[in-house]
C-alpha positions as a Markdown table, in Angstrom:
| # | Residue | x | y | z |
|---|---|---|---|---|
| 1 | Met | 30.0 | -17.7 | -30.9 |
| 2 | Asn | 27.3 | -20.1 | -31.9 |
| 3 | Gly | 27.1 | -21.4 | -28.4 |
| 4 | Leu | 26.3 | -17.9 | -27.3 |
| 5 | Ile | 23.7 | -17.4 | -29.8 |
| 6 | Lys | 22.1 | -20.7 | -28.8 |
| 7 | Lys | 22.0 | -19.4 | -25.3 |
| 8 | Lys | 20.3 | -16.3 | -26.2 |
| 9 | Ile | 17.8 | -18.1 | -28.3 |
| 10 | Lys | 17.0 | -20.5 | -25.6 |
| 11 | Gly | 16.8 | -17.6 | -22.9 |
| 12 | Thr | 14.3 | -15.8 | -25.4 |
| 13 | Cys | 12.3 | -18.9 | -25.8 |
| 14 | Phe | 11.8 | -19.1 | -22.1 |
| 15 | Ile | 10.9 | -15.4 | -21.6 |
| 16 | Leu | 8.8 | -15.0 | -24.7 |
| 17 | Pro | 5.5 | -16.8 | -23.2 |
| 18 | Ala | 5.5 | -14.7 | -20.1 |
| 19 | Phe | 6.2 | -11.5 | -22.4 |
| 20 | Leu | 3.3 | -12.3 | -24.7 |
| 21 | Val | 1.0 | -13.0 | -21.6 |
| 22 | His | 2.2 | -9.6 | -20.0 |
| 23 | Leu | 1.5 | -7.9 | -23.5 |
| 24 | Val | -2.0 | -9.0 | -23.8 |
| 25 | Ile | -3.2 | -8.6 | -20.3 |
| 26 | Val | -1.2 | -5.5 | -19.2 |
| 27 | Leu | 0.6 | -3.4 | -22.1 |
| 28 | Ile | -2.3 | -3.4 | -24.6 |
| 29 | Pro | -5.0 | -2.5 | -22.0 |
| 30 | Ala | -2.7 | 0.2 | -20.4 |
| 31 | Cys | -2.0 | 1.7 | -23.9 |
| 32 | Ser | -5.6 | 1.7 | -24.9 |
| 33 | Met | -6.4 | 3.6 | -21.6 |
| 34 | Phe | -4.5 | 6.5 | -23.0 |
| 35 | Tyr | -6.9 | 6.7 | -25.9 |
| 36 | Tyr | -10.2 | 6.0 | -24.0 |
| 37 | Ala | -9.3 | 8.7 | -21.4 |
| 38 | Phe | -10.1 | 11.3 | -24.1 |
| 39 | Thr | -13.4 | 9.8 | -25.1 |
| 40 | Lys | -17.0 | 9.4 | -23.8 |
| 41 | Trp | -17.7 | 5.9 | -23.9 |
| 42 | Asn | -19.7 | 3.4 | -21.8 |
| 43 | Gly | -17.7 | 0.3 | -22.5 |
| 44 | Leu | -20.0 | -1.2 | -25.0 |
| 45 | Asn | -20.7 | 1.3 | -27.8 |
| 46 | Glu | -18.3 | 3.0 | -30.0 |
| 47 | Pro | -16.4 | 5.6 | -28.0 |
| 48 | Gln | -16.5 | 9.3 | -28.9 |
| 49 | Phe | -13.5 | 11.7 | -28.7 |
| 50 | Asn | -14.4 | 14.5 | -26.3 |
| 51 | Gly | -10.9 | 16.1 | -25.9 |
| 52 | Leu | -10.2 | 17.2 | -22.3 |
| 53 | Asp | -13.7 | 17.1 | -21.0 |
| 54 | Asn | -13.0 | 14.1 | -18.8 |
| 55 | Phe | -10.2 | 16.0 | -17.2 |
| 56 | Arg | -12.1 | 19.0 | -16.7 |
| 57 | Arg | -15.0 | 17.1 | -15.0 |
| 58 | Met | -12.5 | 15.6 | -12.7 |
| 59 | Leu | -11.5 | 18.8 | -11.1 |
| 60 | Thr | -15.0 | 19.5 | -10.0 |
| 61 | Asp | -15.9 | 15.9 | -9.1 |
| 62 | Tyr | -16.5 | 15.9 | -5.3 |
| 63 | Asp | -16.5 | 11.9 | -5.2 |
| 64 | Phe | -13.0 | 11.8 | -6.9 |
| 65 | Leu | -11.8 | 14.8 | -4.7 |
| 66 | Phe | -13.1 | 13.0 | -1.5 |
| 67 | Ala | -11.4 | 9.8 | -2.7 |
| 68 | Leu | -8.2 | 11.9 | -3.0 |
| 69 | Lys | -8.5 | 13.1 | 0.5 |
| 70 | Asn | -9.1 | 9.4 | 1.8 |
| 71 | Asn | -6.1 | 8.2 | -0.1 |
| 72 | Val | -3.9 | 10.7 | 1.3 |
| 73 | Ile | -5.1 | 10.0 | 5.0 |
| 74 | Trp | -4.4 | 6.2 | 4.1 |
| 75 | Met | -1.0 | 7.1 | 2.8 |
| 76 | Ser | -0.2 | 9.0 | 6.0 |
| 77 | Ile | -1.3 | 6.1 | 8.1 |
| 78 | Phe | 1.0 | 3.6 | 6.3 |
| 79 | Leu | 3.8 | 5.9 | 6.1 |
| 80 | Ile | 4.0 | 6.3 | 10.0 |
| 81 | Val | 2.4 | 3.6 | 11.9 |
| 82 | Pro | 3.9 | 0.3 | 10.2 |
| 83 | Leu | 7.4 | 1.8 | 10.1 |
| 84 | Ile | 7.2 | 2.9 | 13.8 |
| 85 | Leu | 6.0 | -0.6 | 14.7 |
| 86 | Gly | 8.2 | -2.5 | 12.4 |
| 87 | Leu | 11.4 | -0.5 | 13.2 |
| 88 | Gly | 10.7 | -0.4 | 17.0 |
| 89 | Met | 10.2 | -4.2 | 17.2 |
| 90 | Ala | 13.1 | -4.7 | 15.0 |
| 91 | Leu | 15.4 | -2.8 | 17.4 |
| 92 | Ile | 14.0 | -5.1 | 20.1 |
| 93 | Phe | 14.4 | -8.4 | 18.4 |
| 94 | Thr | 17.9 | -7.8 | 17.3 |
| 95 | Lys | 18.9 | -7.6 | 21.0 |
| 96 | Ile | 17.2 | -10.9 | 22.0 |
| 97 | Gly | 19.3 | -13.4 | 20.5 |
| 98 | Lys | 18.3 | -16.7 | 19.0 |
| 99 | Ile | 14.9 | -16.6 | 20.1 |
| 100 | Gln | 14.4 | -13.6 | 17.7 |
| 101 | Leu | 13.5 | -16.0 | 15.0 |
| 102 | Leu | 10.4 | -17.3 | 16.8 |
| 103 | Phe | 9.1 | -13.8 | 17.5 |
| 104 | Arg | 9.9 | -12.7 | 13.9 |
| 105 | Ser | 7.8 | -15.7 | 12.4 |
| 106 | Leu | 4.8 | -15.1 | 14.7 |
| 107 | Cys | 4.9 | -11.3 | 13.8 |
| 108 | Phe | 5.1 | -12.2 | 10.0 |
| 109 | Leu | 2.3 | -14.8 | 10.1 |
| 110 | Pro | -0.5 | -12.1 | 9.3 |
| 111 | Tyr | 1.2 | -11.4 | 6.0 |
| 112 | Val | 0.7 | -14.7 | 4.6 |
| 113 | Val | -3.2 | -14.4 | 5.3 |
| 114 | Ser | -5.1 | -13.4 | 2.2 |
| 115 | Ala | -6.8 | -10.1 | 2.2 |
| 116 | Thr | -10.2 | -11.9 | 1.6 |
| 117 | Val | -9.9 | -14.0 | 4.5 |
| 118 | Ala | -8.6 | -11.2 | 6.8 |
| 119 | Gly | -11.1 | -8.7 | 5.6 |
| 120 | Lys | -14.0 | -11.1 | 6.2 |
| 121 | Ile | -12.8 | -12.2 | 9.7 |
| 122 | Phe | -12.3 | -8.5 | 10.8 |
| 123 | Ser | -15.8 | -7.7 | 9.4 |
| 124 | Ile | -17.2 | -10.3 | 11.6 |
| 125 | Phe | -15.1 | -8.8 | 14.6 |
| 126 | Tyr | -16.3 | -5.3 | 13.8 |
| 127 | Ser | -20.3 | -6.4 | 13.4 |
| 128 | Pro | -22.4 | -5.1 | 16.1 |
| 129 | Tyr | -24.5 | -8.6 | 16.2 |
| 130 | Ser | -21.5 | -11.0 | 16.3 |
| 131 | Gly | -18.4 | -9.0 | 16.8 |
| 132 | Ile | -16.4 | -7.6 | 19.8 |
| 133 | Gly | -19.4 | -5.3 | 21.1 |
| 134 | Ser | -21.6 | -8.5 | 21.2 |
| 135 | Phe | -19.1 | -10.5 | 23.1 |
| 136 | Phe | -18.5 | -7.8 | 25.7 |
| 137 | Glu | -22.4 | -7.2 | 26.0 |
| 138 | Gln | -22.7 | -10.8 | 26.9 |
| 139 | Leu | -20.1 | -10.5 | 29.5 |
| 140 | Gly | -22.3 | -7.5 | 31.0 |
| 141 | Ile | -19.8 | -4.8 | 29.6 |
| 142 | Arg | -22.2 | -2.2 | 28.0 |
| 143 | Gly | -19.6 | 0.4 | 26.8 |
| 144 | Leu | -18.8 | -1.5 | 23.6 |
| 145 | Ala | -22.3 | -2.6 | 22.9 |
| 146 | Asp | -22.6 | -0.1 | 20.1 |
| 147 | Phe | -19.1 | -0.9 | 18.6 |
| 148 | Ala | -19.5 | -1.0 | 14.9 |
| 149 | Pro | -16.8 | 1.0 | 13.1 |
| 150 | Leu | -17.6 | 0.0 | 9.7 |
| 151 | Gly | -21.0 | 1.6 | 10.0 |
| 152 | Asn | -19.7 | 4.7 | 11.3 |
| 153 | Glu | -18.5 | 7.2 | 8.5 |
| 154 | His | -15.9 | 8.7 | 11.0 |
| 155 | Gln | -14.4 | 5.4 | 11.8 |
| 156 | Ala | -14.7 | 3.1 | 8.8 |
| 157 | Leu | -11.6 | 4.2 | 7.0 |
| 158 | Tyr | -9.4 | 3.8 | 10.0 |
| 159 | Ala | -11.0 | 0.4 | 11.0 |
| 160 | Ala | -10.1 | -0.9 | 7.4 |
| 161 | Ala | -6.6 | 0.8 | 7.6 |
| 162 | Phe | -6.1 | -1.1 | 11.0 |
| 163 | Val | -6.8 | -4.5 | 9.4 |
| 164 | Asp | -4.4 | -3.7 | 6.5 |
| 165 | Asn | -1.8 | -2.5 | 9.0 |
| 166 | Trp | -2.4 | -5.8 | 10.9 |
| 167 | His | -1.4 | -7.6 | 7.9 |
| 168 | Trp | 1.5 | -5.4 | 6.6 |
| 169 | Trp | 3.5 | -4.3 | 9.6 |
| 170 | Gly | 5.1 | -7.8 | 9.9 |
| 171 | Phe | 6.8 | -7.5 | 6.4 |
| 172 | Val | 8.1 | -4.0 | 7.6 |
| 173 | Leu | 9.5 | -5.7 | 10.6 |
| 174 | Val | 11.4 | -8.3 | 8.5 |
| 175 | Leu | 12.5 | -5.6 | 6.2 |
| 176 | Met | 13.9 | -3.4 | 9.0 |
| 177 | Met | 15.6 | -6.4 | 10.5 |
| 178 | Ser | 17.3 | -7.1 | 7.4 |
| 179 | Ala | 18.6 | -3.3 | 7.1 |
| 180 | Leu | 19.6 | -3.4 | 10.7 |
| 181 | His | 21.8 | -6.5 | 10.3 |
| 182 | Gln | 23.7 | -4.7 | 7.6 |
| 183 | Val | 24.9 | -1.9 | 9.7 |
| 184 | Asp | 28.5 | -2.2 | 10.6 |
| 185 | Ala | 28.9 | -3.3 | 14.3 |
| 186 | Ala | 32.0 | -1.2 | 14.5 |
| 187 | Leu | 29.9 | 2.1 | 14.2 |
| 188 | Tyr | 27.9 | 1.2 | 17.5 |
| 189 | Glu | 31.2 | 0.2 | 19.2 |
| 190 | Ala | 32.7 | 3.7 | 18.2 |
| 191 | Ala | 29.6 | 5.5 | 19.4 |
| 192 | Gln | 29.5 | 3.8 | 22.7 |
| 193 | Leu | 33.2 | 4.5 | 23.2 |
| 194 | Glu | 32.4 | 8.1 | 22.6 |
| 195 | Gly | 29.8 | 7.8 | 25.4 |
| 196 | Ala | 26.7 | 8.1 | 23.1 |
| 197 | Asn | 23.4 | 7.1 | 24.9 |
| 198 | Ser | 20.6 | 4.9 | 23.1 |
| 199 | Trp | 18.8 | 7.8 | 21.6 |
| 200 | Gln | 22.1 | 9.5 | 20.1 |
| 201 | Ile | 23.0 | 5.9 | 18.7 |
| 202 | Leu | 19.6 | 5.6 | 17.0 |
| 203 | Lys | 19.7 | 9.1 | 15.6 |
| 204 | Asn | 23.4 | 9.4 | 14.5 |
| 205 | Val | 24.2 | 5.9 | 13.6 |
| 206 | Thr | 21.3 | 3.6 | 13.0 |
| 207 | Leu | 18.7 | 5.8 | 11.1 |
| 208 | Pro | 21.5 | 7.3 | 8.7 |
| 209 | Gln | 22.7 | 3.7 | 7.9 |
| 210 | Ile | 19.3 | 2.4 | 7.1 |
| 211 | Lys | 18.2 | 5.5 | 5.4 |
| 212 | Pro | 18.0 | 4.0 | 1.9 |
| 213 | Thr | 15.8 | 1.1 | 3.1 |
| 214 | Ile | 13.3 | 3.8 | 4.8 |
| 215 | Val | 13.3 | 5.7 | 1.5 |
| 216 | Ser | 12.6 | 2.7 | -0.5 |
| 217 | Tyr | 9.9 | 1.8 | 2.0 |
| 218 | Phe | 8.4 | 5.3 | 1.5 |
| 219 | Val | 8.5 | 4.8 | -2.2 |
| 220 | Phe | 6.7 | 1.5 | -2.1 |
| 221 | Val | 4.0 | 2.7 | 0.4 |
| 222 | Ile | 3.1 | 5.9 | -1.6 |
| 223 | Ile | 2.6 | 4.0 | -4.7 |
| 224 | Ala | 0.6 | 1.1 | -3.0 |
| 225 | Ala | -1.5 | 3.8 | -1.4 |
| 226 | Phe | -2.6 | 4.9 | -4.8 |
| 227 | Thr | -3.9 | 1.5 | -5.8 |
| 228 | Thr | -5.2 | 0.3 | -2.4 |
| 229 | Phe | -8.4 | -1.7 | -3.2 |
| 230 | Asp | -8.8 | -5.1 | -1.5 |
| 231 | Tyr | -9.4 | -4.3 | 2.2 |
| 232 | Val | -11.5 | -1.4 | 1.5 |
| 233 | Trp | -13.8 | -3.2 | -1.2 |
| 234 | Ile | -14.0 | -6.3 | 1.0 |
| 235 | Met | -15.2 | -4.7 | 4.2 |
| 236 | Thr | -17.1 | -1.5 | 3.2 |
| 237 | Gln | -17.1 | -1.4 | -0.8 |
| 238 | Gly | -16.4 | 2.5 | -0.2 |
| 239 | Gly | -19.2 | 2.9 | 2.3 |
| 240 | Pro | -20.9 | 3.9 | 4.5 |
| 241 | Ala | -22.2 | 6.8 | 2.4 |
| 242 | Gly | -18.8 | 6.8 | 0.5 |
| 243 | Ala | -16.8 | 7.5 | 3.6 |
| 244 | Thr | -14.2 | 4.9 | 2.7 |
| 245 | Glu | -14.0 | 5.9 | -1.2 |
| 246 | Val | -10.5 | 5.7 | -2.5 |
| 247 | Phe | -9.0 | 6.0 | -6.0 |
| 248 | Ser | -9.5 | 2.3 | -7.0 |
| 249 | Thr | -12.9 | 1.9 | -5.7 |
| 250 | Arg | -14.0 | 5.3 | -7.3 |
| 251 | Ile | -12.7 | 4.1 | -10.6 |
| 252 | Tyr | -14.1 | 0.7 | -10.3 |
| 253 | Lys | -17.6 | 2.1 | -9.8 |
| 254 | Thr | -17.4 | 4.8 | -12.3 |
| 255 | Thr | -16.2 | 2.1 | -15.0 |
| 256 | Phe | -18.1 | -1.0 | -14.1 |
| 257 | Ile | -21.1 | 0.2 | -12.2 |
| 258 | Asn | -21.8 | 3.6 | -13.7 |
| 259 | Phe | -20.8 | 2.4 | -17.1 |
| 260 | Glu | -18.6 | 5.4 | -17.7 |
| 261 | Ala | -15.6 | 3.8 | -18.9 |
| 262 | Gly | -14.1 | 6.9 | -20.7 |
| 263 | Tyr | -14.2 | 8.9 | -17.5 |
| 264 | Gly | -12.8 | 5.9 | -15.6 |
| 265 | Ser | -10.0 | 5.6 | -17.9 |
| 266 | Ala | -9.3 | 9.5 | -17.4 |
| 267 | Leu | -9.4 | 8.8 | -13.6 |
| 268 | Ser | -6.8 | 5.9 | -14.0 |
| 269 | Leu | -4.5 | 7.9 | -16.2 |
| 270 | Ser | -4.4 | 10.6 | -13.7 |
| 271 | Val | -3.8 | 8.4 | -10.9 |
| 272 | Cys | -1.0 | 6.6 | -12.9 |
| 273 | Leu | 0.7 | 10.0 | -13.7 |
| 274 | Leu | 0.4 | 11.1 | -10.0 |
| 275 | Ala | 2.0 | 7.8 | -8.8 |
| 276 | Leu | 4.8 | 8.1 | -11.4 |
| 277 | Ser | 5.5 | 11.7 | -10.5 |
| 278 | Val | 5.8 | 10.8 | -6.9 |
| 279 | Tyr | 8.1 | 7.8 | -7.6 |
| 280 | Phe | 10.5 | 9.7 | -9.6 |
| 281 | Ile | 10.7 | 12.5 | -7.0 |
| 282 | Leu | 11.3 | 10.0 | -4.2 |
| 283 | Lys | 13.8 | 8.0 | -6.4 |
| 284 | Leu | 15.7 | 11.3 | -6.9 |
| 285 | Val | 15.6 | 11.9 | -3.0 |
| 286 | Gln | 16.9 | 8.2 | -2.5 |
| 287 | Lys | 19.7 | 8.9 | -5.2 |
| 288 | Arg | 20.9 | 12.0 | -3.2 |
| 289 | Gly | 20.7 | 10.2 | 0.0 |
| 290 | Arg | 23.0 | 7.4 | -1.2 |
| 291 | Glu | 25.5 | 9.9 | -2.6 |
| 292 | Gln | 25.7 | 11.6 | 0.8 |
| 293 | Leu | 26.4 | 8.3 | 2.5 |
């Protein structure tokens, strides 16, 4: 019994430093956000309680609602494009034998590149002075001379999403390959004996078997879409003219540039509650999906 108590004490001693750091850096600020969300505060002076005024303002805040629309677009892109690319390439790679390790490693390489490095490199590629358009113009191809998507309010969000997708889809590929390797080979053999074609095998065997992984992917992407910040800030800082503004950049500007920390806390709290709601809904769907398998 004494030995068990000693082990628990040792384990607690190992965990305690990390817990204290997490408490100071994450938990205390997160809890204080609940209070500041109901105050008028510039981050410096004494906060003044203003009830639900921040949340009423949010309902008519065009910048916040526009950021909400951009987040929905961003989320839709990452729910569809990386999944199709990752799953499609995973289905191909699982059929090419030992050489799949080489291709899988090459596709995964962008994932280890930091957001700062990737964002800056692609900003150069997108530049009208030193990027792709300038390169083709020197070759005598004039069609891309004005190619500058980060300066176009209709293209900038998709240009930033392309870079994030380039970085992200290799991870999705590895995730889907792991799921495919767990599918029982006997199910494929039975389907082939029944005369099923490739599409029928994918629809009736592969997708149902990897459904939990796909649902988990949806949960992760939806939550990540609410907090996306790095690529948008590095490449556009929410511009041009707010065209790429998302939740995180709107909250950052509101809190640290406009010095409206109380309103920024209300925005943060709303985004957290929205993300948690989506998380619990999808976890419920995931649980039901597992029960049906």
